[in-house]
C-alpha positions as CSV (number, residue, x, y, z in Angstrom):
1,M,17.1,75.9,-44.9
2,N,16.8,77.6,-43.3
3,A,18.8,78.0,-45.8
4,R,16.4,75.9,-46.1
5,A,12.9,76.2,-47.7
6,L,14.4,79.1,-48.9
7,S,10.9,80.2,-50.1
8,L,8.8,77.7,-51.7
9,I,6.2,80.5,-51.9
10,L,7.7,81.6,-55.3
11,V,5.4,79.1,-56.8
12,C,2.7,81.7,-56.3
13,L,4.2,84.0,-58.8
14,A,4.0,83.6,-62.7
15,L,7.7,83.6,-63.0
16,P,10.0,81.2,-65.3
17,L,11.1,79.8,-62.1
18,W,13.1,76.7,-63.2
19,A,15.5,78.7,-65.3
20,Q,16.5,80.8,-62.2
21,G,17.7,78.0,-59.7
22,F,15.7,75.9,-57.5
23,A,12.2,77.6,-57.2
24,G,13.3,80.8,-58.9
25,L,15.7,81.5,-56.0
26,G,18.4,82.6,-58.3
27,Q,16.5,85.2,-60.0
28,T,17.9,88.8,-60.0
29,A,17.4,91.0,-56.8
30,K,17.2,94.2,-58.7
31,D,15.7,96.9,-56.6
32,Y,15.2,94.7,-53.7
33,A,17.5,95.2,-50.5
34,L,20.5,92.8,-50.2
35,P,22.1,91.4,-47.1
36,D,24.9,93.4,-45.5
37,P,27.9,91.6,-43.9
38,D,28.0,94.5,-41.4
39,F,24.5,94.3,-40.2
40,R,23.8,93.0,-36.6
41,F,20.4,91.8,-35.4
42,S,18.5,93.8,-33.0
43,F,15.8,92.1,-31.2
44,P,12.8,92.2,-30.8
45,G,12.6,94.2,-33.9
46,D,14.3,91.6,-36.2
47,H,11.8,88.9,-35.2
48,G,9.3,90.9,-37.4
49,P,9.0,91.3,-41.2
50,H,11.6,93.0,-43.5
51,P,9.4,93.8,-46.5
52,D,12.3,95.6,-48.4
53,F,13.8,92.0,-48.9
54,R,12.1,89.7,-51.4
55,I,12.0,86.4,-49.4
56,E,11.5,85.7,-45.7
57,W,10.3,83.0,-43.2
58,W,9.6,81.9,-39.8
59,Y,10.2,78.3,-39.5
60,V,9.8,75.7,-36.5
61,T,10.6,72.2,-36.5
62,A,10.0,70.0,-33.4
63,N,11.0,66.5,-32.3
64,L,8.4,65.2,-30.0
65,T,7.8,62.0,-27.9
66,A,4.5,60.6,-26.5
67,A,4.4,59.0,-23.0
68,D,4.6,55.7,-24.7
69,G,7.8,56.5,-26.4
70,T,6.2,57.1,-29.9
71,P,8.1,59.7,-31.8
72,Y,6.5,62.5,-33.8
73,G,7.7,65.4,-35.9
74,V,5.9,68.6,-36.2
75,Q,6.6,71.6,-38.7
76,W,5.2,75.1,-38.8
77,T,6.2,77.6,-41.3
78,L,5.2,81.0,-42.6
79,F,6.7,82.4,-45.6
80,R,6.6,85.8,-46.9
81,N,7.5,86.8,-50.6
82,A,7.3,90.4,-52.2
83,L,5.7,90.7,-55.6
84,N,7.6,94.0,-56.3
85,P,10.2,96.2,-54.6
86,G,9.2,98.8,-52.2
87,G,7.8,96.8,-49.3
88,A,3.9,97.8,-49.8
89,P,1.6,95.6,-47.6
90,G,-0.4,94.7,-50.8
91,D,2.7,93.4,-52.7
92,Q,3.4,90.7,-50.2
93,V,2.2,87.1,-50.6
94,W,2.0,84.7,-47.5
95,M,2.2,80.9,-47.5
96,G,1.8,78.6,-44.5
97,H,2.9,74.8,-44.2
98,A,2.0,72.6,-41.3
99,A,2.8,69.0,-41.0
100,V,2.9,66.1,-38.6
101,S,5.0,63.0,-39.0
102,T,3.3,59.9,-37.4
103,P,3.7,56.2,-37.5
104,E,0.6,56.1,-39.5
105,G,1.9,58.6,-42.2
106,H,2.9,62.2,-43.0
107,L,0.2,64.6,-42.7
108,Y,0.4,68.2,-44.1
109,S,-1.5,71.2,-45.0
110,E,-0.8,74.5,-46.9
111,R,-2.3,78.0,-46.8
112,L,-2.1,81.0,-48.8
113,A,-2.8,84.7,-48.4
114,R,-2.3,88.2,-50.0
115,G,-0.7,91.1,-47.8
116,G,-2.5,94.3,-46.8
117,T,-5.5,92.3,-45.2
118,E,-6.0,90.7,-41.8
119,Q,-5.7,87.1,-43.2
120,S,-1.9,86.8,-42.6
121,G,1.0,88.8,-41.2
122,V,3.6,89.2,-38.6
123,T,4.2,91.6,-35.7
124,A,7.4,91.7,-33.7
125,N,6.5,93.1,-30.1
126,P,4.4,91.4,-28.7
127,F,5.2,88.7,-31.3
128,S,2.5,87.3,-33.4
129,A,2.6,85.5,-36.8
130,H,-0.5,84.0,-38.4
131,I,-2.2,82.8,-41.6
132,D,-5.8,82.2,-41.3
133,E,-6.2,80.4,-37.9
134,W,-2.7,79.1,-37.6
135,M,-1.0,81.0,-34.9
136,M,2.5,81.5,-33.5
137,T,2.4,84.0,-30.6
138,G,4.1,85.1,-27.4
139,P,5.5,88.0,-25.7
140,D,8.6,87.5,-27.9
141,L,10.2,84.6,-29.6
142,S,11.6,83.2,-26.4
143,E,8.1,82.1,-25.2
144,I,5.6,81.0,-27.9
145,A,2.5,79.2,-28.3
146,V,2.0,77.5,-31.7
147,T,-1.1,76.1,-33.2
148,A,-2.2,74.6,-36.8
149,Q,-4.6,72.2,-38.2
150,G,-5.5,70.4,-41.3
151,H,-8.1,67.9,-42.4
152,E,-6.4,65.0,-40.5
153,F,-4.5,66.8,-37.6
154,R,-4.3,69.6,-35.1
155,Y,-1.6,70.5,-32.8
156,D,-1.3,73.0,-29.8
157,L,2.3,73.4,-28.7
158,R,4.0,75.6,-26.0
159,M,7.6,76.4,-26.5
160,S,10.1,78.1,-24.1
161,A,13.8,79.0,-24.9
162,T,16.5,77.7,-22.6
163,G,19.2,79.3,-24.4
164,P,20.0,82.3,-26.7
165,F,19.2,83.3,-30.2
166,V,22.1,82.0,-32.4
167,P,23.4,83.9,-35.5
168,Q,24.2,81.6,-38.6
169,G,27.2,82.2,-40.7
170,K,29.4,85.1,-39.7
171,A,27.5,87.3,-37.3
172,G,24.3,86.3,-39.1
173,H,25.5,86.9,-42.7
174,S,24.9,83.3,-44.2
175,V,26.8,82.7,-47.4
176,K,25.2,80.3,-49.9
177,S,27.7,80.0,-52.7
178,E,31.0,80.9,-54.0
179,A,29.6,83.6,-55.9
180,G,28.4,85.2,-52.7
181,Q,24.7,84.8,-52.6
182,A,23.7,85.4,-48.8
183,S,20.9,85.9,-46.4
184,H,20.5,87.1,-42.8
185,Y,19.8,84.1,-40.8
186,Y,19.3,83.3,-37.1
187,S,18.0,80.5,-35.2
188,Q,16.5,79.7,-31.7
189,P,17.6,76.0,-31.2
190,F,16.9,75.7,-27.5
191,Y,13.1,75.3,-27.1
192,E,11.7,72.9,-24.8
193,V,8.2,71.9,-25.9
194,T,4.8,70.6,-24.2
195,G,1.6,70.2,-26.0
196,T,-1.0,68.1,-27.6
197,L,-1.4,66.3,-31.1
198,E,-4.9,65.7,-32.2
199,L,-4.9,62.9,-34.8
200,S,-7.6,60.4,-36.3
201,S,-6.4,58.0,-33.6
202,G,-7.1,60.5,-30.8
203,K,-5.2,63.1,-28.6
204,V,-1.6,62.6,-27.8
205,E,0.2,64.5,-25.1
206,V,3.8,65.2,-26.1
207,T,7.2,66.7,-25.0
208,G,10.3,67.4,-26.7
209,Q,12.7,70.0,-28.3
210,A,12.3,72.4,-31.2
211,W,14.2,74.6,-33.6
212,L,13.2,77.9,-35.0
213,D,14.9,79.3,-38.1
214,R,14.6,83.1,-39.2
215,E,16.0,84.0,-42.6
216,W,15.5,86.8,-45.1
217,S,17.2,87.5,-48.4
218,S,16.5,88.7,-52.1
219,Q,18.7,86.3,-54.0
220,P,19.8,83.4,-51.9
221,L,20.9,81.1,-54.5
222,T,22.8,81.2,-57.9
223,D,20.8,80.4,-61.2
224,T,22.5,76.9,-61.3
225,Q,21.9,75.6,-57.7
226,T,19.2,73.0,-58.0
227,G,18.2,72.2,-54.4
228,W,19.5,71.6,-50.7
229,D,19.9,68.9,-48.1
230,W,19.7,70.6,-44.8
231,V,19.9,69.2,-41.1
232,S,19.3,70.8,-37.6
233,L,20.5,68.3,-35.0
234,H,20.3,68.3,-31.2
235,F,23.0,66.1,-29.6
236,E,22.7,64.4,-26.1
237,G,25.6,66.2,-24.8
238,G,23.9,69.5,-25.4
239,D,25.7,70.8,-28.5
240,K,23.9,71.3,-31.7
241,L,24.7,71.4,-35.4
242,M,23.0,73.2,-38.3
243,G,24.4,72.0,-41.7
244,Y,23.4,72.0,-45.5
245,R,24.7,71.3,-48.8
246,L,23.4,73.3,-51.9
247,R,23.6,71.1,-55.0
248,D,24.7,72.5,-58.4
249,N,23.7,71.3,-61.7
250,D,27.4,70.5,-62.5
251,G,27.4,68.0,-59.7
252,S,29.2,70.1,-57.1
253,A,27.8,71.2,-53.9
254,Y,28.4,74.2,-51.4
255,T,28.3,72.9,-47.9
256,V,28.4,74.8,-44.8
257,G,26.9,75.2,-41.4
258,T,27.3,76.2,-37.7
259,W,28.5,74.2,-34.8
260,I,26.4,75.4,-31.6
261,A,28.1,74.9,-28.4
262,A,25.8,73.9,-25.4
263,D,25.9,77.4,-24.0
264,G,24.8,78.9,-27.5
265,T,28.4,80.0,-28.7
266,P,28.4,79.5,-32.5
267,T,31.3,78.4,-34.6
268,P,30.5,78.9,-38.2
269,L,31.9,76.2,-40.7
270,E,33.5,77.1,-43.8
271,N,32.6,75.5,-47.2
272,G,34.0,71.8,-47.3
273,E,34.6,71.5,-43.3
274,L,31.1,69.7,-43.0
275,M,31.0,66.5,-45.0
276,M,27.6,65.2,-46.1
277,R,27.0,61.7,-48.0
278,P,23.9,60.1,-48.9
279,V,23.9,56.3,-47.9
280,E,20.5,55.1,-48.5
281,E,17.4,56.2,-50.6
282,T,13.7,55.7,-50.2
283,R,11.3,55.8,-53.2
284,V,8.7,58.3,-52.3
285,A,6.3,60.3,-54.4
286,G,8.0,58.8,-57.7
287,R,11.5,60.1,-56.6
288,D,14.4,58.5,-55.1
289,V,15.1,60.6,-51.9
290,P,18.2,60.0,-49.7
291,T,16.8,59.3,-46.2
292,V,19.8,58.0,-44.7
293,W,23.1,60.1,-44.4
294,D,26.6,59.7,-43.1
295,I,27.7,63.2,-41.7
296,S,31.4,64.1,-40.5
297,L,33.1,67.1,-38.9
298,P,36.7,66.3,-38.3
299,A,37.4,69.6,-36.4
300,R,34.8,68.2,-33.9
301,D,35.7,64.5,-34.1
302,M,32.3,64.0,-35.1
303,S,31.0,61.1,-37.3
304,I,27.5,60.3,-37.3
305,R,24.6,58.5,-39.1
306,V,21.5,60.5,-39.8
307,A,18.4,58.4,-40.5
308,A,14.8,59.4,-41.2
309,V,12.3,58.2,-38.6
310,Y,9.6,58.2,-41.2
311,P,11.3,57.7,-44.6
312,E,8.0,58.9,-46.5
313,S,7.7,62.3,-44.9
314,W,7.0,64.0,-48.1
315,M,5.5,67.5,-48.4
316,G,3.3,67.5,-51.5
317,T,2.8,71.1,-51.5
318,R,2.9,73.4,-54.7
319,I,6.6,73.0,-54.8
320,P,7.3,69.6,-53.1
321,Y,10.1,68.8,-50.8
322,W,10.9,66.1,-48.2
323,E,11.0,66.9,-44.4
324,G,10.9,65.0,-41.2
325,P,12.3,64.0,-38.0
326,V,15.8,62.0,-37.9
327,T,17.5,60.0,-35.5
328,V,21.4,60.4,-35.0
329,E,23.8,57.6,-34.1
330,G,27.6,57.7,-33.8
331,S,30.1,59.8,-32.0
332,H,27.4,62.4,-31.2
333,P,24.1,60.6,-30.6
334,G,20.8,62.7,-30.8
335,Q,17.9,63.6,-32.8
336,G,16.8,66.5,-35.3
337,Y,15.3,67.3,-38.6
338,L,16.1,66.9,-42.2
339,E,14.9,68.9,-45.2
340,M,15.5,68.1,-48.8
341,S,14.5,69.9,-52.0
342,G,15.0,69.6,-55.7
343,Y,14.6,65.7,-56.0
């Protein structure tokens, strides 16, 4: 999410995950670092890893279009998870996810690596993140090249930021529950993208928009939160929205987000300001997943319908989830990405 994805990598660990919130993300943070409301980001240092925290990710989603108008979606993610407190390189586990949503289907791949080797890792300055041959590199996170491949796809993308990095929550302290679980969270939602997809049908030149999320925490959910529904949206007028609802097993939800003005100014949203209502479900991978949503934000006179471009964009990874590009219609038309877990 981003809050999102919050670290699917925990599946690598032999833990009693399902009794501790979705994917074990509600387990105790004992002896790990905890998010501090008074902390302020410092770049480029905070583009790099924070091994004293249990969970962390570098997460890119992109809405892309070919010359003939065909829409595509791309995901590139690197997760870090600490096996033990203390931050030792050998106690870090890394997971990579890469995906392409296409008219022919949703293509994805997954990689795993142990820390303390050259197989995976992140450095802040100059920026470099990799797992095996998958790479996200640049002088810093404002100018990056992103590459990945699977059995049925490859992509090479170049991303250039036209706006600032944006803190999520209150100055980057993103609260996930009434009980106060939180993360440090910032985004770069202003990438312009050019590049190439290589698919079974051939090579496709694409352009578009991308969104990066950076997040780290040690206990981002409560032990009763069962999953989330997350959106990152680019509106035609230049404004942007990040929003999500974290579902609880009692049927309630904690719903927050950030309104991002075209100049990058963030306005954090309190629980309940943003309203997200599922409208239509798709049967995918044996689950009924909501792939059409009505989302409203009365404070901005916003009332929109968000619909999956490719409703079967299912990530059949070790902990499965839905993620793919969406269209936005209504008061603020545009495009973006939707991620849903716990279904």
